[in-house]
C-alpha positions as CSV (number, residue, x, y, z in Angstrom):
1,M,54.0,106.0,77.6
2,L,51.5,106.8,80.4
3,A,51.3,110.1,82.2
4,R,49.6,111.2,85.4
5,E,49.4,114.5,87.4
6,I,49.5,113.8,91.2
7,P,48.3,116.8,93.3
8,T,50.5,117.4,96.4
9,E,49.0,118.8,99.6
10,V,52.3,118.7,101.4
11,P,55.8,119.8,100.4
12,V,57.8,117.0,98.6
13,D,61.5,116.8,98.2
14,L,61.9,114.1,95.6
15,A,65.6,113.9,95.8
16,R,65.9,113.4,99.5
17,T,62.8,111.1,99.7
18,L,64.0,108.7,97.0
19,F,67.8,109.1,97.6
20,P,67.9,106.0,99.9
21,L,66.9,103.9,96.9
22,R,70.0,104.8,95.0
23,R,73.0,102.7,95.4
24,G,75.8,105.2,94.8
25,T,76.2,107.9,92.1
26,G,76.9,105.2,89.5
27,D,73.6,103.2,90.1
28,P,72.5,102.4,86.5
29,T,68.9,101.7,87.7
30,M,68.2,105.2,89.0
31,R,69.1,108.8,88.3
32,I,68.4,111.9,90.5
33,E,68.2,115.3,88.7
34,P,67.2,118.7,90.0
35,G,63.5,118.4,90.7
36,S,63.1,115.0,89.2
37,V,63.9,111.3,89.6
38,W,64.2,108.4,87.1
39,R,63.8,104.9,88.3
40,A,63.7,101.5,86.6
41,T,62.0,98.5,88.2
42,R,60.6,95.0,87.5
43,T,56.9,95.0,88.2
44,P,54.5,91.9,88.4
45,D,53.4,93.0,84.9
46,G,56.9,93.4,83.4
47,P,59.7,95.9,83.2
48,A,59.0,99.6,83.7
49,T,60.7,103.0,84.0
50,I,59.1,105.9,85.8
51,H,60.0,109.6,85.8
52,L,58.7,111.8,88.6
53,A,59.1,115.6,88.2
54,L,57.9,118.4,90.4
55,S,55.6,120.8,88.5
56,V,57.0,124.3,88.2
57,T,53.5,125.9,87.9
58,T,51.2,123.9,90.2
59,A,51.4,121.9,93.5
60,A,51.7,118.6,91.7
61,I,54.1,115.9,90.6
62,H,54.1,114.9,86.9
63,A,54.6,111.2,86.5
64,E,55.5,109.4,83.3
65,A,56.0,105.6,82.8
66,W,57.1,103.3,80.1
67,G,57.2,99.5,79.6
68,E,54.9,96.6,80.2
69,G,54.7,97.5,83.9
70,A,53.8,101.2,83.2
71,D,50.2,100.8,84.5
72,W,51.4,99.1,87.7
73,I,54.2,101.6,88.5
74,I,52.2,104.8,87.7
75,E,49.4,103.6,89.9
76,R,51.9,103.4,92.8
77,A,53.6,106.7,92.0
78,P,52.2,108.5,95.0
79,G,53.7,105.9,97.3
80,L,57.1,106.1,95.6
81,A,57.1,109.9,96.0
82,G,56.3,109.5,99.7
83,L,52.7,110.9,99.4
84,D,51.2,107.9,101.1
85,D,53.5,108.3,104.1
86,D,51.5,109.1,107.2
87,A,53.6,111.0,109.7
88,S,50.7,112.2,111.8
89,A,51.8,110.1,114.8
90,F,55.4,111.6,114.7
91,R,56.3,113.8,117.6
92,P,59.8,115.2,117.6
93,R,61.1,115.1,121.2
94,D,64.7,116.3,120.7
95,D,66.0,119.6,119.5
96,V,67.9,118.2,116.6
97,I,65.0,116.1,115.3
98,R,62.6,119.0,115.8
99,D,64.9,121.2,113.7
100,L,65.4,118.6,111.0
101,H,61.6,118.0,110.8
102,R,61.0,121.7,110.5
103,R,63.7,122.4,107.9
104,M,63.0,119.4,105.7
105,P,59.2,119.1,105.5
106,G,59.4,117.5,102.1
107,V,61.3,114.4,103.3
108,H,59.0,111.4,103.4
109,L,59.3,107.6,103.5
110,T,59.2,106.2,100.0
111,R,57.4,102.9,99.2
112,T,58.3,100.8,96.2
113,D,56.3,97.6,96.9
114,R,59.2,95.7,95.4
115,L,60.8,93.8,98.2
116,I,63.3,91.7,96.3
117,E,64.7,94.9,94.7
118,A,65.5,96.2,98.1
119,L,66.7,92.8,99.4
120,I,69.4,92.2,96.8
121,P,71.4,95.4,97.5
122,A,70.8,95.0,101.2
123,V,72.4,91.5,101.2
124,L,75.3,93.0,99.2
125,E,75.7,95.6,102.0
126,Q,75.9,93.1,104.8
127,K,79.0,93.5,107.0
128,V,81.0,95.4,104.3
129,A,82.0,99.0,103.6
130,G,79.5,101.0,101.5
131,V,81.9,101.4,98.6
132,E,82.4,97.7,98.4
133,A,78.7,97.0,98.3
134,R,78.0,99.7,95.7
135,R,80.8,98.3,93.5
136,A,79.3,94.8,93.8
137,Y,75.8,96.1,92.9
138,L,77.1,98.0,89.9
139,R,79.0,95.0,88.6
140,M,76.1,92.6,89.1
141,T,73.6,94.9,87.4
142,R,75.8,95.6,84.4
143,S,76.5,91.9,84.0
144,L,73.0,90.5,84.5
145,A,70.4,93.2,83.6
146,E,68.9,94.5,80.4
147,P,68.1,98.0,79.3
148,A,65.1,99.5,80.9
149,P,62.2,100.7,78.7
150,G,61.7,104.4,77.9
151,P,64.1,107.3,77.2
152,G,65.9,107.3,80.6
153,G,68.9,105.3,79.5
154,L,68.7,103.1,82.6
155,L,69.3,99.4,83.3
156,L,66.8,97.2,85.0
157,P,67.6,95.8,88.4
158,P,69.0,92.2,88.4
159,D,66.3,89.6,87.6
160,P,65.8,87.5,90.7
161,A,64.9,84.5,88.6
162,R,68.3,84.7,86.9
163,V,70.2,85.3,90.1
164,A,68.6,82.2,91.6
165,T,70.1,80.0,88.9
166,L,73.7,81.2,89.1
167,P,76.2,79.0,90.9
168,Y,77.8,80.7,93.9
169,H,81.2,81.0,92.2
170,A,79.5,83.2,89.5
171,F,79.2,85.9,92.1
172,H,82.9,86.0,92.8
173,P,83.7,88.5,89.9
174,F,81.1,90.9,91.5
175,G,83.0,90.9,94.8
176,L,80.8,88.5,96.8
177,E,82.0,85.6,98.9
178,R,80.1,82.4,99.2
179,R,78.0,83.4,102.2
180,R,76.3,86.4,100.6
181,A,76.1,84.6,97.3
182,E,74.2,81.7,98.8
183,T,71.9,84.1,100.7
184,L,71.1,85.9,97.5
185,R,70.5,82.7,95.6
186,F,68.1,81.3,98.2
187,A,66.2,84.5,98.6
188,C,65.8,85.1,94.9
189,A,64.5,81.5,94.5
190,K,61.7,82.5,96.9
191,A,61.1,85.9,95.2
192,P,57.3,85.3,94.6
193,A,56.7,84.6,98.3
194,I,58.8,87.6,99.3
195,E,57.0,90.0,96.9
196,A,53.7,88.8,98.3
197,L,54.7,90.4,101.6
198,A,53.9,93.8,100.1
199,D,50.3,93.1,101.2
200,R,51.2,92.3,104.8
201,P,51.9,94.7,107.7
202,P,55.5,95.7,107.8
203,A,56.1,94.0,111.2
204,E,54.8,90.7,109.7
205,A,57.0,91.1,106.6
206,R,60.1,91.7,108.7
207,E,59.3,88.6,110.9
208,Y,58.8,86.4,107.8
209,L,62.0,87.7,106.1
210,G,64.0,87.0,109.2
211,R,63.3,83.3,108.9
212,F,65.5,83.2,105.8
213,P,69.1,82.0,106.2
214,G,71.5,84.9,106.1
215,I,68.9,87.5,106.7
216,G,68.9,89.2,110.1
217,V,67.3,92.3,111.7
218,W,69.5,94.8,109.8
219,T,68.6,93.4,106.4
220,T,64.9,93.1,107.2
221,A,64.8,96.7,108.5
222,E,66.5,98.0,105.3
223,V,64.0,96.2,103.1
224,A,60.9,97.1,105.1
225,R,61.8,100.8,105.3
226,L,62.4,101.2,101.6
227,A,59.8,98.7,100.1
228,L,57.0,99.2,102.7
229,A,57.7,102.7,104.1
230,D,58.0,101.1,107.6
231,A,58.4,104.1,109.9
232,D,59.7,101.9,112.8
233,A,62.4,100.0,110.9
234,V,65.7,101.0,112.4
235,S,69.0,99.6,111.3
236,V,70.2,97.6,114.2
237,G,73.6,96.1,113.5
238,D,74.8,98.9,111.3
239,Y,78.4,100.1,111.4
240,H,77.5,103.8,111.4
241,V,73.8,104.3,112.5
242,P,74.3,103.8,116.2
243,N,77.1,106.4,116.3
244,M,74.9,108.8,114.3
245,V,71.9,108.4,116.6
246,T,73.9,108.6,119.9
247,W,75.8,111.7,118.6
248,A,72.6,113.4,117.5
249,L,70.4,112.6,120.5
250,A,73.0,112.5,123.3
251,G,76.2,114.1,122.1
252,E,78.0,110.7,122.4
253,P,80.4,110.2,119.5
254,R,80.3,106.4,119.7
255,G,77.3,104.2,120.5
256,T,76.1,100.6,120.6
257,D,72.8,99.2,119.3
258,E,71.6,98.9,122.9
259,R,72.3,102.6,123.6
260,M,70.8,103.6,120.2
261,L,67.6,101.7,121.0
262,Q,67.4,103.2,124.4
263,L,67.5,106.7,123.0
264,L,65.0,105.9,120.3
265,E,62.5,104.2,122.6
266,P,60.4,107.4,123.0
267,Y,60.0,107.3,119.2
268,R,58.8,103.7,119.1
269,G,56.7,103.3,116.0
270,Q,58.6,106.1,114.3
271,R,62.2,105.0,115.0
272,G,62.9,104.5,111.3
273,R,61.7,108.0,110.5
274,V,64.2,109.4,112.9
275,Q,67.0,107.5,111.1
276,V,65.7,108.8,107.8
277,L,65.7,112.4,109.0
278,L,69.2,112.2,110.5
279,E,70.6,110.7,107.2
280,A,68.7,113.2,105.1
281,G,70.1,116.0,107.2
282,G,73.7,114.7,106.8
283,I,74.2,114.2,110.5
284,T,77.3,112.2,111.2
285,A,79.3,111.4,114.3
286,P,82.9,112.7,114.6
287,R,85.2,110.6,112.5
288,F,88.0,109.2,114.6
289,G,89.3,105.7,115.3
290,P,89.3,102.7,113.0
291,R,87.1,102.6,109.8
292,M,85.7,99.6,108.2
293,R,88.2,98.1,105.7
294,T,87.3,97.5,102.1
295,R,88.1,94.2,100.5
296,A,88.5,92.9,96.9
297,I,86.9,89.5,97.1
298,E,87.3,89.0,93.3
299,R,91.1,89.0,93.8
300,L,91.1,86.4,96.5
């Protein structure tokens, strides 16, 4: 086990900062507790588990890590906690954003540097209801993954090398149709090249990912925001985000991608941060009209 004390010069809300990484309350690769977060990952050096906890006596975060990848993950603990996030260029222009920014100074953009771990659940979430995607990720992880190192009782995320070798019909019990299964298989087969994007600027990483079949602007934004702390990665093509943004910034309960981008244009360079703040603040548009239907692919 490795340990490290990370001084904090800014407020840090670990739960809200790392919450976007968790795929539902049943996510077996991650656990959020009062004042601390557990997370399992696959590093270039091997499996690892990290535990981040706010110090009760000093302005610091206590980090502990286990496994072959402990050195790798503990070195990147500040980025995971959002301490490498540079928000100096962010200028709230709307009352709701100004208020959220003031009330939640501890919300930052997390950075995992593990693109494939963000890509797999993002593909599962393509064009389906959230509950369906979370169920698929849970089934896939329980079926394919191994126990994570350390005392956290977590499972490792699915191994991309193993995912790449599965025939498309093996994904059916997880709740995936052939289209998403083939997208996953192809992307996981290219995992080394995708992981190498961690050293590239986020915009370049998004452009490269967008060349892959089945991976569009929504998926590339989800990956870049979580894996690379891309402050401008906004979820174009999302079922809920345009409504959330147009409601918060213009009082319009239903919006389109075009209207959302119009309202976010003054925040260019920080549009993803606006989305993160709205989501962390629990801002939602009024719920009326049709909702996205859930499906049971495995029963078809």
